[in-house]
C-alpha positions as CSV (number, residue, x, y, z in Angstrom):
1,M,39.6,109.7,262.6
2,S,37.3,107.1,261.3
3,E,37.7,105.7,257.7
4,T,34.0,107.3,257.1
5,N,35.7,110.7,258.1
6,I,38.7,110.3,255.8
7,V,36.6,109.6,253.0
8,Q,34.3,112.6,253.6
9,E,37.5,114.6,253.9
10,I,38.7,113.8,250.5
11,R,35.2,114.1,249.1
12,L,35.3,117.6,250.6
13,A,38.5,118.3,249.1
14,I,37.3,117.0,245.5
15,S,34.4,119.6,245.9
16,R,36.8,122.6,246.2
17,G,39.7,121.0,244.7
18,L,42.1,122.0,241.8
19,P,41.2,120.7,238.4
20,F,44.2,118.7,237.3
21,T,45.5,120.7,234.3
22,R,48.6,122.3,233.1
23,D,48.2,125.6,235.2
24,G,46.2,123.8,238.0
25,A,49.6,123.3,240.1
26,V,50.2,127.0,240.1
27,A,47.7,127.5,242.9
28,I,49.5,125.0,245.2
29,E,53.1,126.2,244.7
30,K,55.5,125.0,247.0
31,T,53.0,123.4,249.3
32,C,54.4,120.7,251.5
33,G,52.2,118.0,252.2
34,I,49.9,115.0,251.5
35,Y,48.0,115.0,248.2
36,A,45.4,112.8,246.5
37,I,44.8,112.5,242.9
38,I,41.3,111.7,242.3
39,C,39.2,110.3,239.5
40,L,36.0,112.2,239.6
41,R,34.1,109.5,237.8
42,T,34.9,106.6,240.1
43,L,36.2,108.3,243.1
44,R,39.1,106.0,243.2
45,S,42.3,108.0,244.4
46,Y,45.9,107.9,244.5
47,I,47.6,109.4,247.8
48,G,51.1,110.6,247.8
49,S,53.3,113.1,249.7
50,S,55.9,115.8,248.7
51,K,58.0,118.5,249.9
52,N,56.8,120.4,246.8
53,A,53.4,119.4,245.7
54,S,53.5,121.7,242.5
55,A,56.6,120.0,241.1
56,R,55.1,116.8,242.1
57,A,51.8,117.5,240.3
58,R,53.7,118.4,237.1
59,R,55.7,115.1,237.3
60,H,52.5,113.3,237.6
61,L,50.9,115.0,234.8
62,H,53.9,114.6,232.5
63,D,54.0,110.8,233.0
64,L,50.3,110.4,232.7
65,E,50.2,112.5,229.5
66,R,53.0,110.4,227.9
67,D,51.5,107.2,228.9
68,I,54.2,106.1,231.2
69,H,53.0,106.5,234.9
70,H,54.0,104.1,237.3
71,S,50.7,103.2,238.5
72,R,49.1,101.2,235.7
73,F,45.7,101.7,237.3
74,L,46.0,105.6,237.5
75,Q,47.2,105.4,233.8
76,R,44.3,103.4,232.6
77,A,41.7,105.5,234.2
78,W,43.4,108.7,233.1
79,N,43.3,107.3,229.4
80,R,39.9,106.1,229.7
81,Y,38.2,109.1,231.4
82,G,40.7,112.0,230.3
83,A,42.4,114.7,232.4
84,E,39.1,116.7,232.9
85,N,38.0,114.0,235.0
86,F,40.8,114.1,237.6
87,S,41.7,116.6,240.4
88,F,44.9,117.0,242.4
89,D,44.0,117.8,245.8
90,I,46.2,118.7,248.8
91,I,44.5,116.9,251.9
92,R,47.1,117.8,254.7
93,V,49.6,120.6,254.6
94,F,53.0,120.7,256.5
95,S,55.4,123.3,257.2
96,H,58.4,123.0,255.1
97,R,60.6,122.2,258.2
98,C,58.4,118.9,258.6
99,S,60.5,115.8,258.5
100,I,60.2,113.4,255.8
101,K,59.6,110.5,258.3
102,R,56.5,112.5,259.8
103,M,55.2,113.3,256.4
104,L,55.5,109.4,255.3
105,R,53.7,108.4,258.6
106,C,50.8,110.7,257.8
107,E,50.8,109.3,254.1
108,Q,50.7,105.8,255.4
109,Y,47.8,106.6,257.5
110,Y,45.9,107.8,254.5
111,I,46.8,104.9,252.4
112,D,45.6,102.5,254.9
113,K,42.5,104.3,256.0
114,C,41.3,105.0,252.3
115,R,42.5,101.6,251.3
116,T,43.9,103.0,248.1
117,T,46.0,99.8,247.4
118,D,42.8,98.1,246.7
119,P,42.2,98.5,242.8
120,K,38.6,98.7,243.4
121,L,39.2,101.8,245.7
122,G,42.5,103.4,244.7
123,F,45.6,103.7,242.3
124,N,48.3,103.3,244.9
125,L,50.6,100.3,243.8
126,S,52.8,100.1,247.0
127,A,51.2,99.6,250.5
128,I,54.3,101.5,252.0
129,A,54.4,105.2,251.8
130,G,57.5,106.2,250.1
131,R,58.4,102.8,248.6
132,P,57.8,102.5,244.8
133,T,56.9,98.9,243.7
134,F,58.9,99.1,240.6
135,L,62.6,99.2,239.7
136,P,63.8,100.9,236.4
137,G,64.0,97.9,234.3
138,R,64.4,97.6,230.9
139,N,60.9,98.2,229.9
140,R,60.6,101.3,232.1
141,V,63.8,102.5,230.7
142,A,62.7,102.2,227.2
143,Q,59.5,103.9,228.0
144,L,61.3,106.8,229.1
145,K,63.7,106.9,226.2
146,V,60.6,107.0,223.9
147,A,58.8,109.6,225.8
148,H,61.8,111.7,226.0
149,V,62.4,111.4,222.0
150,H,58.6,112.7,221.5
151,R,59.2,115.3,223.7
152,K,61.7,117.2,221.5
């Protein structure tokens, strides 16, 4: 599949996608697959994969609302444009028996083809699917503690 077709596929997903709201994840409950978080204003995207896209969507939303998302590019865009300008879309569905290895290979394909590690095109920090680019250092731990205190 060419890069143009991938971009068209994601844009098509945007046009029929779920709004990224607190209840938006309900429609994708327990979906296993590759997802994209897309800024509708800039069309920059974050590509990820999960065995449970609903739980992953809630985690992303939780972090974004508390200003602690690991992707500083995605967090800045979220802060600038607001939740109403983002969608969470499933771009490839797998059976729940799908291996993590196969899912990560597919995620890597989309990261590469959509070039989501280029800050002008996407929000992914890591060029390798399944590998975060940060370690929970002092600053990250402090952010999480503050977020936890404010949640109570």
